[in-house]
VEXKE-553524 format. One record per residue: chain; x, y, z of N, C-alpha, C in turn; residue in one letter. Coordinates in steps of 0.02 Angstrom, whole numbers. Layout:
<rs>
   ch      n_u      n_v      n_w     ca_u     ca_v     ca_w      c_u      c_v      c_w   aa
    A        X        Y        Z        X        Y        Z        X        Y        Z    a
...
</rs>
This chain:
<rs>
   ch      n_u      n_v      n_w     ca_u     ca_v     ca_w      c_u      c_v      c_w   aa
    A      197    -1375     -539      155    -1319     -520      200    -1269     -482    m
    A      197    -1205     -502      237    -1154     -469      208    -1138     -400    s
    A      248    -1105     -360      224    -1085     -293      162    -1041     -299    d
    A      162     -995     -347      105     -951     -356       42     -990     -375    l
    A       50    -1036     -421       -7    -1076     -442      -34    -1118     -384    e
    A       12    -1143     -343       -9    -1183     -285      -47    -1139     -235    e
    A      -22    -1079     -224      -57    -1032     -179     -127    -1015     -206    l
    A     -130    -1000     -270     -194     -984     -301     -244    -1041     -291    e
    A     -221    -1101     -303     -264    -1159     -295     -288    -1166     -223    h
    A     -242    -1158     -176     -261    -1163     -105     -311    -1109      -85    k
    A     -298    -1048     -109     -343     -992      -92     -413    -1004     -122    i
    A     -415    -1027     -183     -479    -1040     -216     -520    -1093     -180    q
    A     -487    -1136     -143     -521    -1191     -110     -531    -1180      -35    n
    A     -516    -1120      -11     -527    -1105       60     -602    -1100       75    l
    A     -622    -1123      134     -691    -1111      155     -701    -1035      164    p
    A     -763    -1013      159     -779     -942      160     -749     -907      222    v
    A     -755     -938      280     -729     -906      341     -653     -899      338    e
    A     -619     -950      314     -546     -948      308     -526     -896      255    e
    A     -563     -891      201     -549     -842      150     -556     -771      178    l
    A     -605     -760      219     -615     -696      251     -555     -678      296    s
    A     -532     -727      335     -474     -716      378     -411     -702      336    k
    A     -403     -740      282     -346     -729      238     -348     -660      208    f
    A     -406     -639      184     -414     -573      153     -394     -518      202    r
    A     -418     -523      263     -401     -472      314     -326     -472      328    a
    A     -297     -531      333     -225     -535      345     -186     -505      286    w
    A     -207     -522      225     -170     -498      167     -175     -423      160    f
    A     -232     -394      173     -240     -321      170     -192     -288      219    i
    A     -189     -313      280     -143     -285      330      -70     -293      307    e
    A      -53     -352      282       14     -366      256       32     -319      200    f
    A      -13     -309      153       -1     -265       97        9     -193      120    d
    A      -30     -171      169      -23     -103      196       45      -94      229    h
    A       68     -144      265      134     -140      296      189     -134      244    l
    A      184     -172      190      234     -167      136      233      -98      104    l
    A      173      -72       94      165       -5       64      197       47      109    w
    A      184       43      175      213       90      222      289       88      220    d
    A      318       28      217      391       21      213      418       52      149    k
    A      382       43       94      404       72       30      402      148       32    q
    A      348      175       59      343      249       66      399      276      110    i
    A      413      242      165      466      264      210      534      261      174    e
    A      547      208      138      611      202      101      616      255       47    a
    A      562      268       11      562      319      -41      573      388      -11    d
    A      543      400       47      551      464       81      624      475      102    s
    A      653      424      133      723      428      154      771      438       95    k
    A      753      409       38      795      415      -22      784      481      -59    a
    A      737      521      -35      725      586      -67      679      583     -127    g
    A      650      525     -140      607      517     -199      542      556     -195    k
    A      524      579     -135      461      616     -128      472      691     -120    l
    A      535      712     -121      551      782     -109      517      829     -159    d
    A      514      809     -222      481      851     -272      408      859     -259    g
    A      375      805     -239      303      810     -222      291      853     -161    l
    A      334      847     -112      327      888      -51      337      961      -68    v
    A      388      977     -108      401     1046     -128      342     1075     -167    s
    A      315     1035     -212      258     1058     -252      197     1071     -207    e
    A      184     1026     -160      127     1034     -115      136     1096      -71    a
    A      195     1107      -46      208     1167       -4      201     1231      -45    l
    A      224     1230     -107      218     1288     -150      144     1303     -164    a
    A      105     1251     -178       33     1260     -189        0     1289     -127    d
    A       19     1263      -69      -10     1287       -6        6     1361        4    y
    A       70     1378       -5       91     1447        5       60     1494      -46    q
    A       41     1468     -104       10     1509     -156      -66     1514     -146    a
    A      -91     1484      -91     -161     1489      -77     -204     1440     -116    g
    A     -173     1389     -144     -211     1340     -184     -239     1283     -143    k
    A     -229     1285      -78     -255     1232      -34     -324     1251       -9    a
    A     -363     1201        8     -428     1214       37     -440     1166       94    r
    A     -481     1186      140     -499     1145      198     -537     1083      176    e
    A     -519     1026      204     -557      965      188     -593      938      249    i
</rs>
């Protein structure tokens, strides 16, 4: 049994309260990973095109209040 299969089996057999705690933990963990990826992409310049496009749209009056 692979590590992933073992984890899936354990998660499927968690009591409801433990599953709820796991879900909350995993969501927070996933958000932290996403934040690190966005930060790394930003530092690497991978978002520069999107930023330039957004600024150009704003300066062209294409933005609206939300």
